DSSP file (Angstrom, degrees, kcal/mol; ACC not computed):
  #  RESIDUE AA STRUCTURE BP1 BP2  ACC     N-H-->O    O-->H-N    N-H-->O    O-->H-N    TCO  KAPPA ALPHA  PHI   PSI    X-CA   Y-CA   Z-CA
    1    1 A M     >        0   0    0      0, 0.0     4,-2.0     0, 0.0     5,-0.1   0.000 360.0 360.0 360.0 -43.0   15.1  -45.1  -36.8
    2    2 A I  H  >  +     0   0    0      1,-0.2     4,-2.5     2,-0.2     5,-0.2   0.898 360.0  51.8 -66.8 -39.4   11.7  -45.4  -35.1
    3    3 A T  H  > S+     0   0    0      1,-0.2     4,-2.5     2,-0.2    -1,-0.2   0.900 109.2  50.3 -63.2 -40.3   13.3  -46.8  -31.9
    4    4 A R  H  > S+     0   0    0      2,-0.2     4,-2.4     1,-0.2    -1,-0.2   0.908 111.4  48.7 -65.4 -41.1   15.7  -43.9  -31.8
    5    5 A S  H  X S+     0   0    0     -4,-2.0     4,-2.4     2,-0.2    -2,-0.2   0.903 112.0  48.2 -64.7 -42.4   12.9  -41.4  -32.2
    6    6 A I  H  X S+     0   0    0     -4,-2.5     4,-2.4     2,-0.2     5,-0.2   0.910 112.3  49.5 -65.7 -41.6   10.8  -43.0  -29.5
    7    7 A L  H  X S+     0   0    0     -4,-2.5     4,-2.0     1,-0.2    -2,-0.2   0.916 111.8  48.1 -62.5 -43.5   13.9  -43.1  -27.2
    8    8 A L  H  X S+     0   0    0     -4,-2.4     4,-2.3     2,-0.2    -2,-0.2   0.900 110.1  53.0 -63.0 -41.8   14.5  -39.4  -27.9
    9    9 A F  H  X S+     0   0    0     -4,-2.4     4,-2.3     1,-0.2    -2,-0.2   0.940 111.3  44.9 -57.9 -50.0   10.9  -38.6  -27.2
   10   10 A W  H  X S+     0   0    0     -4,-2.4     4,-2.5     1,-0.2    -1,-0.2   0.820 110.7  55.0 -68.4 -30.9   10.9  -40.3  -23.8
   11   11 A L  H  X S+     0   0    0     -4,-2.0     4,-2.3    -5,-0.2    -1,-0.2   0.917 109.3  46.7 -64.4 -44.3   14.2  -38.7  -22.9
   12   12 A V  H  X S+     0   0    0     -4,-2.3     4,-2.4     2,-0.2    -2,-0.2   0.911 113.1  49.6 -65.2 -43.4   12.8  -35.2  -23.6
   13   13 A V  H  X S+     0   0    0     -4,-2.3     4,-2.2     2,-0.2     5,-0.2   0.938 112.0  48.0 -60.6 -47.3    9.6  -36.1  -21.6
   14   14 A A  H  X S+     0   0    0     -4,-2.5     4,-2.3     1,-0.2     5,-0.2   0.911 113.4  47.4 -61.2 -43.9   11.7  -37.3  -18.6
   15   15 A L  H  X S+     0   0    0     -4,-2.3     4,-2.0     1,-0.2    -1,-0.2   0.895 112.4  48.5 -67.8 -39.8   13.9  -34.3  -18.6
   16   16 A S  H  X S+     0   0    0     -4,-2.4     4,-2.1     2,-0.2    -1,-0.2   0.868 112.3  48.8 -71.9 -34.0   11.1  -31.8  -18.9
   17   17 A V  H  X S+     0   0    0     -4,-2.2     4,-2.1    -5,-0.2    -2,-0.2   0.923 113.6  45.5 -69.3 -43.8    9.1  -33.4  -16.1
   18   18 A S  H  X S+     0   0    0     -4,-2.3     4,-1.1    -5,-0.2    -2,-0.2   0.864 112.4  52.7 -68.2 -33.0   12.1  -33.6  -13.7
   19   19 A R  H  X S+     0   0    0     -4,-2.0     4,-0.7    -5,-0.2     3,-0.4   0.930 110.8  46.1 -65.1 -47.0   13.0  -30.0  -14.6
   20   20 A A  H >< S+     0   0    0     -4,-2.1     3,-0.9     1,-0.2    -2,-0.2   0.902 111.7  51.3 -64.7 -38.8    9.6  -28.7  -13.8
   21   21 A A  H 3< S+     0   0    0     -4,-2.1    -1,-0.2     1,-0.2    -2,-0.2   0.755 105.0  58.2 -71.0 -22.4    9.4  -30.6  -10.6
   22   22 A A  H 3< S+     0   0    0     -4,-1.1    -1,-0.2    -3,-0.4    -2,-0.2   0.643  84.6  98.6 -82.0 -15.5   12.8  -29.2   -9.5
   23   23 A E  S X< S-     0   0    0     -3,-0.9     3,-1.6    -4,-0.7     2,-0.1  -0.516  84.7-110.1 -73.5 135.2   11.6  -25.6   -9.7
   24   24 A P  T 3  S+     0   0    0      0, 0.0    -1,-0.1     0, 0.0     3,-0.1  -0.440 103.6  18.1 -62.2 136.4   10.6  -24.0   -6.4
   25   25 A G  T 3  S+     0   0    0      1,-0.2     7,-3.1    -2,-0.1     2,-0.5   0.525 103.9 104.6  83.0   4.8    6.8  -23.5   -6.3
   26   26 A V  B <   +A   31   0A   0     -3,-1.6     5,-0.2     5,-0.2     2,-0.2  -0.976  38.5 160.1-124.2 124.0    6.1  -25.9   -9.1
   27   27 A S        -     0   0    0      3,-3.0    -5,-0.1    -2,-0.5    -4,-0.0  -0.638  57.5 -88.8-123.2-174.0    4.7  -29.4   -8.5
   28   28 A D  S    S+     0   0    0     -2,-0.2     3,-0.1     1,-0.2    -7,-0.0   0.727 126.2  29.4 -68.5 -20.8    2.9  -31.9  -10.7
   29   29 A T  S    S+     0   0    0      1,-0.2    43,-2.3    42,-0.1     2,-0.3   0.605 121.4  24.8-116.8 -16.5   -0.5  -30.3   -9.8
   30   30 A E  E     - b   0  72A   0     41,-0.3    -3,-3.0    37,-0.1     2,-0.4  -0.980  48.5-145.4-151.1 161.2    0.1  -26.6   -9.1
   31   31 A I  E     -Ab  26  73A   0     41,-2.7    43,-3.1    -2,-0.3     2,-0.5  -0.999  24.1-151.8-123.4 127.0    2.2  -23.5   -9.6
   32   32 A V  E     + b   0  74A   0     -7,-3.1    69,-3.7    -2,-0.4    70,-0.6  -0.894  20.0 169.5-107.8 124.1    2.5  -21.2   -6.6
   33   33 A I  E     +cb 102  75A   0     41,-2.6    43,-1.8    -2,-0.5     2,-0.3  -0.871   7.5 178.5-124.6 160.7    3.1  -17.5   -7.2
   34   34 A G  E     -cb 103  76A   0     68,-2.3    70,-3.0    -2,-0.3     2,-0.3  -0.965  11.5-169.1-156.7 171.8    2.9  -14.6   -4.7
   35   35 A G  E     - b   0  77A   0     41,-2.0    43,-2.0    -2,-0.3     2,-0.5  -0.989  25.0-124.1-163.6 157.2    3.2  -11.0   -4.0
   36   36 A S  E     + b   0  78A   0     68,-0.4     2,-0.3    -2,-0.3    71,-0.2  -0.921  45.7 157.5-104.8 126.6    3.4   -8.3   -1.3
   37   37 A N  E     - b   0  79A   0     41,-2.6    43,-2.4    -2,-0.5     2,-0.8  -0.903  47.0 -88.9-145.8 169.8    0.8   -5.7   -1.9
   38   38 A S        +     0   0    0     -2,-0.3     9,-0.4    41,-0.2    10,-0.2  -0.756  46.6 152.4 -87.8 107.9   -1.2   -3.0   -0.1
   39   39 A F  S    S+     0   0    0     -2,-0.8     2,-0.3     8,-0.2    -1,-0.2   0.368  76.7  27.8-110.4  -1.1   -4.4   -4.3    1.4
   40   40 A S  S    S+     0   0    0     -3,-0.1     3,-0.5     3,-0.0    40,-0.1  -0.902  99.5  44.1-142.9 172.8   -4.3   -1.7    4.1
   41   41 A G  S >  S-     0   0    0     -2,-0.3     3,-1.5     1,-0.2     4,-0.2  -0.414 110.8 -29.3  85.5-165.8   -2.9    1.8    4.3
   42   42 A P  T 3  S+     0   0    0      0, 0.0     3,-0.2     0, 0.0    -1,-0.2   0.732 139.9  39.8 -65.4 -25.4   -3.1    4.6    1.7
   43   43 A L  T 3> S+     0   0    0     -3,-0.5     4,-2.5     1,-0.1    -5,-0.2   0.021  74.9 120.5-113.6  28.5   -3.2    2.3   -1.3
   44   44 A A  H <> S+     0   0    0     -3,-1.5     4,-2.4     1,-0.2     5,-0.2   0.918  75.8  51.6 -57.4 -45.5   -5.6   -0.4    0.1
   45   45 A Y  H  > S+     0   0    0     -4,-0.2     4,-2.4     1,-0.2    -1,-0.2   0.927 111.6  46.6 -58.9 -46.6   -8.2    0.1   -2.7
   46   46 A T  H  > S+     0   0    0      1,-0.2     4,-2.5     2,-0.2    -1,-0.2   0.898 110.9  52.3 -64.5 -40.8   -5.6   -0.2   -5.4
   47   47 A G  H  X S+     0   0    0     -4,-2.5     4,-1.8    -9,-0.4    -1,-0.2   0.900 111.3  46.1 -62.1 -42.2   -4.1   -3.3   -3.9
   48   48 A E  H  X>S+     0   0    0     -4,-2.4     4,-2.9   -10,-0.2     5,-0.6   0.896 112.5  51.1 -66.5 -41.0   -7.5   -5.0   -3.7
   49   49 A Q  H  X5S+     0   0    0     -4,-2.4     4,-1.4    -5,-0.2     5,-0.3   0.923 109.0  50.4 -62.1 -45.1   -8.4   -4.0   -7.3
   50   50 A I  H  <>S+     0   0    0     -4,-2.5     5,-2.5    -5,-0.2     4,-0.3   0.905 121.0  33.9 -61.9 -41.6   -5.1   -5.3   -8.7
   51   51 A T  I  <>S+     0   0    0     -4,-1.8     5,-3.2     3,-0.2     6,-0.4   0.956 123.9  38.0 -81.8 -51.7   -5.6   -8.7   -7.0
   52   52 A K  I  <5S+     0   0    0     -4,-2.9     5,-0.3     1,-0.2    -3,-0.2   0.912 131.7  25.1 -68.4 -43.7   -9.3   -9.3   -7.0
   53   53 A F  I  <<S+     0   0    0     -4,-1.4    -1,-0.2    -5,-0.6    -3,-0.2   0.378 132.9  32.0-107.4   5.2  -10.2   -7.9  -10.4
   54   54 A G  I  >5S+     0   0    0     -4,-0.3     4,-2.2    -5,-0.3    -3,-0.2   0.547 126.9  17.3-115.9 -86.6   -6.8   -8.3  -12.1
   55   55 A V  I  ><S+     0   0    0     -5,-2.5     4,-3.0     1,-0.2     5,-0.2   0.936 127.6  46.0 -61.0 -53.7   -4.7  -11.2  -11.1
   56   56 A D  H  ><S+     0   0    0     -5,-3.2     4,-2.0     1,-0.2    -1,-0.2   0.896 113.7  49.2 -61.5 -40.6   -7.3  -13.4   -9.4
   57   57 A L  H  > S+     0   0    0     -6,-0.4     4,-1.5    -5,-0.3    -1,-0.2   0.926 113.6  46.1 -63.8 -44.3   -9.9  -13.0  -12.1
   58   58 A Y  H  X S+     0   0    0     -4,-2.2     4,-2.2     1,-0.2    -2,-0.2   0.922 113.3  48.9 -64.7 -44.4   -7.3  -13.8  -14.8
   59   59 A L  H  X S+     0   0    0     -4,-3.0     4,-3.0     1,-0.2    14,-0.3   0.806 105.1  58.6 -68.9 -28.1   -6.0  -16.9  -12.9
   60   60 A R  H  X S+     0   0    0     -4,-2.0     4,-2.5    -5,-0.2    -1,-0.2   0.912 108.2  46.3 -63.3 -40.9   -9.6  -18.1  -12.3
   61   61 A V  H  X S+     0   0    0     -4,-1.5     4,-1.3     2,-0.2    -2,-0.2   0.919 113.7  48.7 -65.7 -44.6  -10.0  -18.2  -16.1
   62   62 A V  H  <>S+     0   0    0     -4,-2.2     5,-2.6     1,-0.2     3,-0.4   0.938 114.3  45.2 -60.0 -48.4   -6.7  -19.9  -16.6
   63   63 A N  H ><5S+     0   0    0     -4,-3.0     3,-1.7     1,-0.2    -2,-0.2   0.880 109.5  54.5 -66.0 -38.8   -7.4  -22.5  -13.9
   64   64 A D  H 3<5S+     0   0    0     -4,-2.5    -1,-0.2     1,-0.3    -2,-0.2   0.762 105.5  55.2 -65.8 -23.5  -11.0  -23.1  -15.2
   65   65 A A  T 3<5S-     0   0    0     -4,-1.3    -1,-0.3    -3,-0.4    -2,-0.2   0.333 137.5 -82.1 -89.8   7.4   -9.4  -23.8  -18.6
   66   66 A G  T < 5 -     0   0    0     -3,-1.7     4,-0.3    -5,-0.1    -3,-0.2   0.405  63.6-106.1 111.4  -2.0   -7.2  -26.5  -17.1
   67   67 A G      < -     0   0    0     -5,-2.6     2,-0.6    -6,-0.2     5,-0.2  -0.430  62.4 -37.5  84.7-158.9   -4.3  -24.5  -15.7
   68   68 A I  B >  S-D   71   0B   0      3,-3.0     3,-1.8     1,-0.2    -2,-0.1  -0.938 126.6 -20.8-109.4 113.8   -0.8  -24.2  -17.2
   69   69 A H  T 3  S-     0   0    0     -2,-0.6    -1,-0.2     1,-0.3    -2,-0.1   0.876 130.9 -50.4  49.9  41.5    0.3  -27.5  -18.6
   70   70 A G  T 3  S+     0   0    0     -4,-0.3     2,-0.5     1,-0.2    -1,-0.3   0.441 115.1 119.4  83.1  -0.9   -2.4  -29.1  -16.4
   71   71 A R  B <   -D   68   0B   0     -3,-1.8    -3,-3.0   -41,-0.1   -41,-0.3  -0.857  59.8-133.2-102.9 130.2   -1.2  -27.3  -13.3
   72   72 A K  E     -b   30   0A   0    -43,-2.3   -41,-2.7    -2,-0.5     2,-0.5  -0.512  20.6-127.0 -74.3 147.0   -3.5  -25.0  -11.3
   73   73 A V  E     -b   31   0A   0    -14,-0.3     2,-0.4   -43,-0.2   -41,-0.2  -0.861  25.4-169.4 -99.7 126.7   -2.0  -21.7  -10.4
   74   74 A R  E     -b   32   0A   0    -43,-3.1   -41,-2.6    -2,-0.5     2,-0.3  -0.927   7.1-149.4-116.4 139.6   -2.3  -20.7   -6.7
   75   75 A T  E     -b   33   0A   0     -2,-0.4     2,-0.4   -43,-0.2   -41,-0.2  -0.822   9.1-165.7-111.9 148.9   -1.5  -17.3   -5.2
   76   76 A I  E     -b   34   0A   0    -43,-1.8   -41,-2.0    -2,-0.3     2,-0.4  -0.996  14.4-174.3-126.9 125.4   -0.2  -16.2   -1.9
   77   77 A Y  E     -b   35   0A   0     -2,-0.4     2,-0.4   -43,-0.2   -41,-0.2  -0.929   8.7-165.7-119.7 145.8   -0.5  -12.5   -0.9
   78   78 A Y  E     -b   36   0A   0    -43,-2.0   -41,-2.6    -2,-0.4     2,-0.5  -0.986  23.3-122.9-126.5 142.3    0.8  -10.6    2.0
   79   79 A D  E     +b   37   0A   0     -2,-0.4   -41,-0.2   -43,-0.2   -43,-0.1  -0.692  28.4 172.7 -84.7 127.3   -0.2   -7.2    3.1
   80   80 A D    >   -     0   0    0    -43,-2.4     3,-1.8    -2,-0.5     6,-0.3   0.417  37.2-134.7-111.4  -2.8    2.6   -4.6    3.4
   81   81 A G  T 3   -     0   0    0    -44,-0.6   -43,-0.2     1,-0.3   -37,-0.1   0.716  65.9 -68.0  59.1  19.7    0.4   -1.5    4.0
   82   82 A Y  T 3  S+     0   0    0      1,-0.2    -1,-0.3   -41,-0.1     3,-0.1   0.838 100.1 138.8  62.1  36.6    2.6    0.3    1.4
   83   83 A R    X>  -     0   0    0     -3,-1.8     4,-2.1     1,-0.1     3,-0.6  -0.959  49.8-148.1-110.2 118.9    5.5    0.2    3.8
   84   84 A P  H 3> S+     0   0    0      0, 0.0     4,-2.2     0, 0.0     5,-0.2   0.857  97.2  54.5 -53.8 -40.8    8.8   -0.7    2.0
   85   85 A Q  H 3> S+     0   0    0      1,-0.2     4,-2.0     2,-0.2     5,-0.1   0.867 110.0  46.7 -65.4 -34.7   10.3   -2.5    5.0
   86   86 A D  H <> S+     0   0    0     -3,-0.6     4,-3.0    -6,-0.3     5,-0.2   0.851 108.3  56.4 -73.4 -34.2    7.2   -4.8    5.1
   87   87 A S  H  X S+     0   0    0     -4,-2.1     4,-2.2    -7,-0.2    -2,-0.2   0.922 109.0  46.5 -61.5 -43.0    7.4   -5.3    1.4
   88   88 A V  H  X S+     0   0    0     -4,-2.2     4,-2.4     2,-0.2    -2,-0.2   0.942 113.9  47.7 -63.9 -47.6   11.0   -6.6    1.8
   89   89 A A  H  X S+     0   0    0     -4,-2.0     4,-2.1     1,-0.2    -2,-0.2   0.891 112.9  48.4 -61.8 -41.4   10.0   -8.8    4.7
   90   90 A N  H  X S+     0   0    0     -4,-3.0     4,-2.4     2,-0.2    -1,-0.2   0.889 110.5  50.8 -66.4 -39.2    7.0  -10.3    2.8
   91   91 A T  H  X S+     0   0    0     -4,-2.2     4,-2.2    -5,-0.2     5,-0.2   0.908 109.6  50.5 -66.5 -41.1    9.1  -10.9   -0.3
   92   92 A K  H  X S+     0   0    0     -4,-2.4     4,-3.3     1,-0.2     5,-0.5   0.928 111.2  49.1 -58.1 -45.4   11.7  -12.8    1.8
   93   93 A K  H  X>S+     0   0    0     -4,-2.1     5,-2.4     1,-0.2     4,-1.7   0.900 109.8  51.4 -63.2 -42.6    9.0  -14.9    3.4
   94   94 A L  H  <5S+     0   0    0     -4,-2.4     6,-2.1     3,-0.2     5,-0.4   0.907 119.7  35.2 -62.5 -41.2    7.5  -15.7    0.0
   95   95 A V  H  <5S+     0   0    0     -4,-2.2     4,-0.2     4,-0.2    -2,-0.2   0.947 127.2  33.8 -79.5 -49.7   10.8  -16.8   -1.4
   96   96 A E  H  <5S+     0   0    0     -4,-3.3    -3,-0.2    -5,-0.2    -2,-0.2   0.875 132.9  20.6 -80.3 -39.8   12.4  -18.5    1.6
   97   97 A Q  T  <5S+     0   0    0     -4,-1.7    -3,-0.2    -5,-0.5    -4,-0.1   0.872 131.1  36.4 -97.3 -47.0    9.4  -20.0    3.5
   98   98 A D  S   <S-     0   0    0     -5,-2.4    -3,-0.2   -22,-0.0    -4,-0.2   0.707  89.7-144.1 -84.6 -19.3    6.6  -20.3    0.9
   99   99 A G        -     0   0    0     -6,-0.4    -4,-0.2    -5,-0.4   -67,-0.2   0.902  26.2-171.7  59.5  45.6    9.0  -21.3   -2.0
  100  100 A V        -     0   0    0     -6,-2.1   -67,-0.2     1,-0.1    -1,-0.1  -0.291  27.8-136.7 -68.4 154.4    7.0  -19.4   -4.6
  101  101 A F  S    S+     0   0    0    -69,-3.7     2,-0.3   -76,-0.4   -68,-0.2   0.848  84.1   6.5 -75.5 -37.9    7.8  -19.8   -8.3
  102  102 A A  E     -c   33   0A   0    -70,-0.6   -68,-2.3   -77,-0.1     2,-0.5  -0.994  64.0-129.6-148.6 150.9    7.5  -16.1   -9.1
  103  103 A I  E     +c   34   0A   0     -2,-0.3     2,-0.2   -70,-0.2   -68,-0.2  -0.893  38.3 178.1 -99.8 129.5    6.9  -12.8   -7.3
  104  104 A I        +     0   0    0    -70,-3.0   -68,-0.4    -2,-0.5    -2,-0.0  -0.728  41.5  37.6-126.6 174.3    4.1  -10.8   -8.9
  105  105 A I        +     0   0    0     -2,-0.2    -1,-0.2     1,-0.2     2,-0.1   0.815  62.0 178.9  54.1  49.3    2.1   -7.5   -8.5
  106  106 A F        -     0   0    0     -3,-0.2    -1,-0.2   -69,-0.1     2,-0.2  -0.478  14.3-148.8 -69.3 146.5    4.9   -5.1   -7.5
  107  107 A E    >   -     0   0    0    -71,-0.2     3,-1.8    -2,-0.1    -1,-0.1  -0.378  44.1 -72.1 -99.8-171.6    3.8   -1.5   -6.9
  108  108 A D  G >  S+     0   0    0      1,-0.3     3,-0.6    -2,-0.2    -2,-0.1   0.747 129.7  59.3 -58.2 -27.7    6.0    1.6   -7.5
  109  109 A R  G >   +     0   0    0      1,-0.2     3,-2.5     2,-0.1    -1,-0.3   0.227  68.3 117.0 -87.7  18.0    8.2    0.9   -4.5
  110  110 A S  G X   +     0   0    0     -3,-1.8     3,-1.6     1,-0.3     4,-0.3   0.724  60.6  72.7 -61.3 -21.1    9.2   -2.5   -5.8
  111  111 A L  G X  S+     0   0    0     -3,-0.6     3,-1.1     1,-0.3    -1,-0.3   0.681  77.7  78.6 -65.7 -15.4   12.9   -1.4   -6.0
  112  112 A S  G <  S+     0   0    0     -3,-2.5     4,-0.3     1,-0.3    -1,-0.3   0.710  88.6  56.9 -64.7 -19.1   12.9   -1.6   -2.2
  113  113 A V  G X> S+     0   0    0     -3,-1.6     4,-1.4    -4,-0.2     3,-0.9   0.716  85.0  83.1 -81.7 -21.8   13.3   -5.4   -2.6
  114  114 A M  H <> S+     0   0    0     -3,-1.1     4,-1.2    -4,-0.3     3,-0.2   0.851  82.5  57.6 -56.9 -42.9   16.4   -5.1   -4.7
  115  115 A P  H 34 S+     0   0    0      0, 0.0     3,-0.3     0, 0.0    -1,-0.3   0.872 109.0  47.7 -58.9 -34.3   18.9   -4.7   -1.8
  116  116 A W  H <4 S+     0   0    0     -3,-0.9    -2,-0.2    -4,-0.3    -3,-0.1   0.854 112.0  50.2 -70.7 -34.5   17.7   -8.0   -0.4
  117  117 A N  H  <        0   0    0     -4,-1.4    -1,-0.2    -3,-0.2    -3,-0.1   0.574 360.0 360.0 -85.0 -10.5   18.0   -9.7   -3.7
  118  118 A T     <        0   0    0     -4,-1.2    -1,-0.2    -3,-0.3    -2,-0.1   0.451 360.0 360.0 -95.4 360.0   21.6   -8.7   -4.6
């Protein structure tokens, strides 16, 4: 009975490790997330506030506490100047080239990305 429990335990550990490593943007040491936001243009102030005093501040606390399951969270941001076409291009770049795990910090025009994703 104990041998069966130990075997089951190691099977679950092996599957969970291989599953996490297979996700884009997730490695043994970090999780990469990203977003397209306005760092220039009419909403530059809002874009900076969301990232510097929102997301980045929160993730600094998470990383200082050891990360998520021991993985540090790293962010990649691209400036879209509040232009929907740049938001789409940046999102494609984040997914296809940077291989991020998740897209974060959408603004109101986030629906502009939907045609690319469907």
